[in-house]
C-alpha positions in Angstrom: 209.4 59.5 72.7 206.1 59.2 70.8 202.7 60.0 72.2 202.2 56.3 72.9 204.3 56.6 76.1 207.4 55.1 77.5 208.3 51.6 76.4 209.1 49.6 79.5 210.5 46.2 80.4 207.8 43.7 81.2 207.8 43.6 85.1 207.0 40.6 87.3 203.7 42.4 88.1 202.4 41.5 84.7 203.2 37.8 85.1 200.3 37.0 87.3 197.4 38.5 85.2 198.9 36.9 82.1 199.2 33.5 83.7 195.9 33.7 85.4 194.1 35.0 82.3 195.5 32.3 80.0 194.8 29.5 82.4 191.2 30.7 83.1 190.4 30.9 79.4 191.8 27.5 78.6 190.2 25.7 81.6 186.8 27.3 80.9 186.9 26.3 77.2 188.6 22.9 77.4 187.7 21.5 80.8 189.0 18.0 81.6 190.5 17.6 78.1 193.3 20.1 79.1 196.6 18.6 80.0 199.0 21.6 80.1 199.3 25.3 79.2 202.9 26.3 78.3 204.0 29.9 77.8 206.6 30.4 75.2 208.2 33.3 73.3 209.8 36.4 74.8 207.4 36.6 77.7 208.5 33.1 78.8 212.1 34.3 78.8 211.0 37.5 80.7 212.2 39.5 77.8 208.9 41.1 76.7 208.2 44.9 76.4 205.1 46.9 76.9 203.8 50.4 76.7 201.8 51.9 79.6 198.9 54.0 78.4 195.7 55.2 80.0 196.1 52.8 82.9 196.7 49.7 80.7 199.8 47.7 79.8 199.9 47.3 76.0 202.3 44.5 75.2 204.3 44.8 72.0 205.0 41.0 71.9 202.3 38.5 71.5 201.4 36.1 74.3 202.3 32.8 72.8 201.4 29.5 74.4 201.2 25.8 73.6 198.0 24.3 74.9 198.4 20.5 75.2 195.2 18.3 75.3 195.0 14.7 76.5 195.6 12.3 73.7 192.0 11.1 73.5 190.6 14.6 73.1 189.8 15.9 69.6 191.7 19.1 68.6 189.4 22.1 68.2 188.8 23.6 64.8 190.6 26.7 63.6 187.5 28.8 64.3 187.3 27.4 67.9 190.9 28.1 68.5 190.5 31.7 67.3 187.6 32.1 69.6 189.7 30.8 72.5 192.4 33.4 71.6 189.8 36.2 71.6 188.4 35.1 74.9 191.9 35.1 76.5 192.5 38.6 75.1 189.2 39.8 76.6 190.0 38.3 80.0 193.5 40.0 79.9 192.0 43.3 78.8 189.7 43.1 81.8 192.9 42.8 83.9 194.3 45.9 82.2 196.6 44.0 79.9 196.1 44.5 76.1 197.9 42.0 74.0 197.4 39.7 71.0 197.1 36.0 72.1 198.4 33.2 69.9 197.5 29.7 71.0 198.6 26.4 69.4 196.4 23.5 70.5 198.2 20.1 70.2 198.6 16.6 71.6 201.8 15.5 73.3 202.8 13.7 70.0 203.4 17.2 68.5 206.0 17.9 71.1 207.7 14.5 70.7 207.9 15.0 66.9 209.4 18.5 67.0 212.5 18.6 64.8 215.8 20.4 65.8 214.6 23.9 65.0 215.1 27.2 66.8 211.5 27.2 68.0 211.7 23.8 69.6 215.1 24.5 71.1 213.8 27.7 72.8 210.5 26.0 73.8 212.4 23.2 75.6 214.9 25.5 77.2 212.7 28.4 78.2 209.0 27.4 78.1 207.1 28.0 81.3 204.4 25.5 82.3 201.5 27.6 83.6 199.1 24.8 84.3 199.1 21.0 84.3 201.8 18.4 83.7 205.0 19.9 85.0 207.1 17.5 82.9 205.3 18.1 79.6 208.3 19.9 78.0 210.5 16.8 78.5 208.5 15.3 75.7 210.5 17.5 73.3 213.6 15.7 72.0 216.9 17.1 73.4 219.4 18.4 70.9 222.3 20.8 70.9 222.5 24.3 69.3 225.0 22.8 66.8 222.1 20.7 65.4 220.2 23.7 64.2 220.3 24.1 60.4 221.2 26.9 58.1 217.8 26.6 56.5 216.1 27.2 59.8 218.1 30.3 60.4 217.3 31.6 56.9 213.6 30.9 57.4 213.6 32.9 60.6 215.3 35.8 58.9 212.9 35.6 56.0 209.9 35.7 58.4 211.2 38.7 60.2 211.8 40.6 57.0 208.2 40.0 55.9 206.9 41.1 59.3 209.1 44.2 59.0 207.7 44.8 55.5 204.1 44.7 56.9 204.8 47.8 58.9 207.4 49.6 56.7 205.3 49.5 53.6 202.5 51.6 55.2 204.4 53.5 57.9 204.0 57.3 57.5 206.6 58.0 60.1 210.0 56.2 59.7 210.4 56.7 63.5 207.0 55.2 64.5 206.9 52.9 67.5 205.7 50.0 65.5 208.4 50.3 62.9 211.0 50.9 65.5 210.0 47.8 67.5 209.8 45.5 64.4 213.3 46.8 63.3 214.7 46.0 66.8 213.4 42.5 66.5 214.8 42.2 62.9 218.2 43.3 64.1 218.2 40.8 67.0 217.0 37.9 64.9 219.6 38.8 62.2 222.2 38.3 64.8 220.5 35.1 65.9 220.6 33.7 62.4 224.3 34.4 62.2 224.8 32.6 65.5 223.0 29.5 64.3 225.3 29.3 61.2 228.3 29.7 63.5 227.1 27.0 66.0 226.9 29.6 68.8 223.1 30.0 69.2 221.6 30.3 72.7 218.2 30.9 74.0 217.5 34.5 75.2 218.7 37.9 73.9 221.2 38.5 76.8 223.0 35.2 76.1 223.0 35.8 72.4 224.6 39.3 72.8 227.5 37.7 74.7 227.9 35.0 72.0 227.7 37.7 69.2 230.5 39.6 70.8 232.6 36.4 70.8 231.7 35.7 67.2 232.5 39.2 66.0 236.2 38.8 66.5 236.5 35.5 64.7 237.9 35.1 61.2 234.4 33.8 60.0 232.8 37.2 61.0 235.2 39.0 58.7 234.0 37.0 55.7 230.4 38.3 56.0 229.0 40.8 53.5 228.3 43.3 56.3 230.7 45.1 58.7 230.8 43.7 62.2 232.3 47.0 63.4 229.0 48.7 62.4 226.6 45.9 63.1 227.7 44.8 66.6 227.2 48.2 68.3 223.7 48.2 66.8 223.0 44.7 68.3 224.1 46.0 71.7 221.8 49.0 71.4 218.9 46.9 70.2 219.4 44.4 73.1 219.3 47.4 75.5 216.2 48.8 73.8 214.4 45.4 74.1 215.5 44.5 77.6 216.1 47.8 79.3 213.8 50.3 77.5 213.8 52.6 80.5 217.2 53.6 79.1 216.5 55.9 76.1 218.5 54.6 73.1 219.0 56.7 70.0 219.1 54.2 67.1 219.3 56.9 64.5 216.8 58.3 61.9 217.8 55.7 59.3 217.9 52.8 61.7 215.1 50.7 60.0 216.6 51.3 56.6 220.1 50.2 57.7 218.9 47.1 59.5 216.7 46.1 56.5 219.5 46.5 54.1 221.9 44.4 56.2 219.3 41.7 56.7 218.7 41.3 53.0 222.4 41.1 52.4 222.7 38.3 54.9 219.5 36.7 53.6 221.2 36.4 50.2 224.5 35.3 51.7 222.8 32.5 53.8 221.0 31.3 50.7 224.3 31.1 48.9 225.7 29.0 51.8 222.7 26.7 51.6 223.7 26.2 47.9 227.3 25.4 48.6 228.6 29.0 48.4 227.6 29.5 44.8 227.5 33.3 44.1 227.2 33.1 40.3 223.4 32.5 40.1 220.2 34.3 41.0 218.2 34.1 44.2 215.3 32.5 42.1 217.6 29.8 40.7 219.1 29.1 44.1 215.8 28.7 45.9 214.4 26.5 43.1 217.6 24.4 43.2 217.4 24.0 46.9 213.8 23.0 46.8 214.4 20.4 44.1 217.2 18.9 46.2 214.7 18.4 49.1 212.6 16.1 46.9 209.2 16.0 45.2 207.4 15.0 48.4 208.4 18.3 50.2 207.4 20.4 47.2 204.0 18.6 46.9 203.3 18.9 50.7 203.5 22.7 50.6 200.9 23.0 47.8 198.6 20.4 49.4 198.7 22.5 52.5 197.8 25.6 50.5 194.8 23.7 48.9 193.5 22.5 52.3 194.0 26.0 53.8 192.1 27.6 51.0 189.5 24.9 50.6 189.7 22.2 47.9 186.9 23.7 45.8 187.6 27.3 46.4 191.3 26.9 45.5 190.6 25.1 42.2 191.0 28.2 40.1 194.6 28.6 41.4 195.7 25.0 40.6 197.1 25.8 37.2 199.3 28.5 38.7 200.3 26.3 41.6 201.1 23.4 39.4 203.4 25.6 37.3 205.2 26.8 40.5 205.5 23.2 41.8 207.0 22.0 38.5 209.4 25.0 38.5 210.7 23.9 41.9 209.0 26.3 44.3 207.1 25.7 47.5 204.4 28.2 48.6 206.7 29.4 51.4 209.7 29.9 49.2 207.6 31.6 46.4 206.6 34.1 49.1 210.1 34.6 50.3 211.3 35.1 46.8 208.5 37.6 46.2 209.6 39.5 49.3 213.1 39.7 48.0 211.9 40.9 44.6 209.7 43.5 46.3 212.7 44.8 48.2 214.7 45.1 45.0 211.8 46.9 43.3 211.5 49.4 46.2 215.2 50.3 46.3 215.3 50.7 42.6 217.7 47.8 41.8 215.3 46.0 39.4 214.9 48.6 36.7 211.2 49.2 35.8 209.3 49.3 39.1 206.0 48.5 37.5 207.3 45.3 35.8 209.2 44.4 39.0 206.0 44.6 41.1 204.1 42.6 38.4 206.9 39.9 38.8 206.3 39.9 42.6 202.6 39.4 42.1 203.2 36.5 39.7 205.2 34.7 42.4 202.4 35.0 45.0 200.2 31.9 45.4 197.2 34.2 45.4 197.4 37.5 43.5 195.2 40.3 44.5 194.2 41.1 40.9 194.2 44.3 38.9 193.3 46.5 41.8 196.7 45.8 43.5 199.1 48.2 41.8 201.2 50.3 44.3 204.2 48.9 46.2 202.3 49.2 49.5 199.3 47.3 48.1 201.6 44.6 46.7 203.2 44.4 50.1 199.9 44.0 51.9 199.0 41.2 49.5 202.3 39.5 50.1 201.9 39.7 53.8 198.4 38.2 53.4 199.9 35.2 51.5 202.5 34.8 54.2 200.0 34.6 56.9 197.7 32.4 54.9 200.3 29.8 53.6 203.5 30.0 55.7 202.8 31.2 59.3 201.1 28.1 60.6 203.0 25.4 58.9 206.6 24.2 58.4 205.9 23.1 54.8 
């Protein structure tokens, strides 16, 4: 184990300070406008992990919550929301719990309008109402796992690969706790994406492992570009490492590299499935073709979000580049995903000249870091910044 200490399964003892701290922060900041506080994510499923160090519990998963306001209350600004998150983190730190808090402040209409995505499926199935209206989650439309789309599975996998890149690009130790944890999440969500495409997705890692074992023996599993005989044992080990970390699991020295390689193979395969199984064209052409099929309104919506996010005046210097990407058939999100794929190819040496490959990555990014960004790690940092700026907080 590293000097950070033993990774442990989140105990019930942590539930009270997390619940009390979140509710306290929200009630103090929002008062009578507050309708409900709903815990979501791995902590809501009781599947979080933490490290005990110097008398504090350091959670590896974010505390994620939906904060629902009454319909007549205005939604706070981005800055006010960030301040509320910081306040909640300080309250939890005073209770010996260190964690990043992510809060989404919404009206009930947001819940009613949620589409059939993995996020909304798990929120309805596993969300925990910590305060307020006990029936608030019934506002979310009910749908089956079979209603989840291949695109949603591919987006989830894309997001995890970029989050993995954020750590892998700068990690000095291939066995670091941060890289190991991100790699475990990548492996589990790679399995989840395959379950979505097979119509077997369920909420929770325990249930998904069972469904993955069922899927592994089907004829469809044998058609995948990765070996189930190698992948399934790793899914079992990663599930144990996530849910029963008191059991030491040796994932191997090249664990992160193996998982990342498999994930990119499935990423490309899923993209092919979204394009009718066409294996004869490039990832760039497939993404552009897929975006064009979704219509001009969807393409435009993504770039309008980027302009609002950056500020209409401040972003004006980027408009020529953004217009060119829009015309070529790329949304900001998919431009970033494609850049991540190109970065991966450059890093493993499959794209020839590494310098030209990295320059190609930078050209795809909505906002390029400029001449000072030259190394693979620096390009990765800029890519992750673009992801957080233009993709994390929107479905566009």
